[in-house]
C-alpha positions as CSV (number, residue, x, y, z in Angstrom):
1,M,52.5,-43.4,-72.8
2,A,53.0,-47.1,-72.2
3,I,54.6,-47.9,-68.9
4,T,57.9,-49.5,-69.8
5,V,61.5,-49.4,-68.6
6,Q,62.5,-47.7,-71.8
7,N,60.1,-44.9,-71.2
8,F,61.2,-44.6,-67.6
9,I,64.8,-44.2,-68.8
10,K,63.6,-41.5,-71.3
11,L,61.9,-39.6,-68.4
12,A,65.0,-39.9,-66.2
13,N,67.1,-38.5,-69.1
14,F,64.6,-35.6,-69.6
15,Y,64.8,-34.8,-65.8
16,N,68.6,-34.8,-65.9
17,Q,68.7,-32.5,-69.0
18,T,66.1,-30.2,-67.4
19,L,68.2,-30.0,-64.3
20,A,71.3,-29.1,-66.3
21,V,69.4,-26.3,-68.1
22,V,68.0,-24.9,-64.9
23,S,71.5,-25.0,-63.4
24,A,72.8,-23.1,-66.5
25,I,70.1,-20.5,-66.2
26,C,70.9,-19.9,-62.5
27,V,74.5,-19.4,-63.4
28,Q,73.6,-17.0,-66.2
29,K,71.4,-15.0,-64.0
30,G,74.2,-14.1,-61.7
31,G,74.7,-17.3,-59.7
32,I,71.3,-17.5,-58.0
33,D,70.7,-20.5,-55.9
34,M,68.5,-23.2,-57.6
35,E,66.3,-23.1,-54.4
36,N,65.5,-19.5,-55.3
37,Y,64.8,-20.0,-59.0
38,V,61.1,-20.0,-60.0
39,G,61.6,-23.0,-62.3
40,R,62.2,-25.2,-59.2
41,F,58.5,-25.9,-59.0
42,F,58.5,-27.4,-62.5
43,V,61.5,-29.5,-61.7
44,A,59.8,-30.8,-58.6
45,D,56.7,-31.6,-60.5
46,V,58.7,-33.5,-63.1
47,L,60.4,-35.4,-60.4
48,E,57.1,-36.3,-58.8
49,Y,55.9,-37.6,-62.1
50,I,59.0,-39.8,-62.6
51,V,58.7,-41.2,-59.1
52,E,55.0,-42.1,-59.6
53,Y,55.8,-43.6,-63.0
54,G,58.5,-45.7,-61.3
55,H,55.9,-47.0,-58.7
56,R,53.5,-48.0,-61.5
57,L,56.4,-49.7,-63.3
58,I,57.2,-51.8,-60.2
59,E,53.5,-52.7,-59.8
60,M,53.6,-54.2,-63.3
61,G,56.4,-56.7,-62.5
62,P,60.1,-56.9,-61.7
63,V,62.4,-54.3,-63.0
64,P,66.2,-54.6,-63.6
65,D,68.4,-53.9,-60.6
66,D,70.1,-50.9,-62.2
67,V,66.7,-49.3,-63.0
68,A,65.5,-50.0,-59.4
69,R,68.6,-48.2,-58.1
70,V,67.9,-45.2,-60.2
71,M,64.2,-45.2,-59.0
72,K,65.5,-45.2,-55.4
73,I,67.7,-42.2,-56.2
74,F,64.8,-40.3,-57.6
75,E,62.6,-41.2,-54.6
76,E,65.3,-39.8,-52.3
77,R,65.6,-36.6,-54.3
78,F,61.8,-36.2,-54.3
79,E,61.7,-36.5,-50.6
80,A,64.0,-33.5,-50.3
81,V,61.8,-31.3,-52.6
82,K,58.3,-32.7,-52.0
83,G,57.2,-29.4,-50.5
84,L,57.8,-27.6,-53.8
85,V,55.3,-29.8,-55.8
86,T,52.4,-27.8,-57.2
87,P,49.3,-28.4,-55.1
88,T,46.8,-30.5,-56.9
89,E,44.2,-28.1,-58.2
90,K,44.3,-26.0,-55.1
91,P,43.5,-22.4,-55.8
92,I,45.6,-19.7,-54.1
93,Y,42.7,-18.5,-52.0
94,E,42.5,-22.0,-50.4
95,M,46.2,-22.2,-49.6
96,T,47.6,-21.6,-46.1
97,L,49.9,-18.7,-45.6
98,E,52.8,-21.0,-45.4
99,E,51.9,-22.7,-48.7
100,F,51.4,-19.3,-50.4
101,E,54.7,-18.0,-49.1
102,K,56.5,-21.1,-50.4
103,L,54.8,-20.8,-53.8
104,M,55.7,-17.1,-54.1
105,N,59.2,-17.6,-52.6
106,I,58.7,-15.1,-49.9
């Protein structure tokens, strides 16, 4: 995927649509909190990807102010859920108890 502003916007739209679907699923399952929904890990991973994509886009050159503001919003959201991101190729047996409990939502 070429690193362009248009592709960043597509990723941002995908994230927003994914969040809407996850929210609807949580309501349908009896109003569970999104923090307790197993799909929260996927949402956090998507958000991590978008933030990293934004950083690479900025490295390539200036971005429009409105896109830069959206990037900042995504970075702030990511800071709040950064602990939910899937560990990079870390097998369960190498996780700390805290990491495992967070992964299993215990």
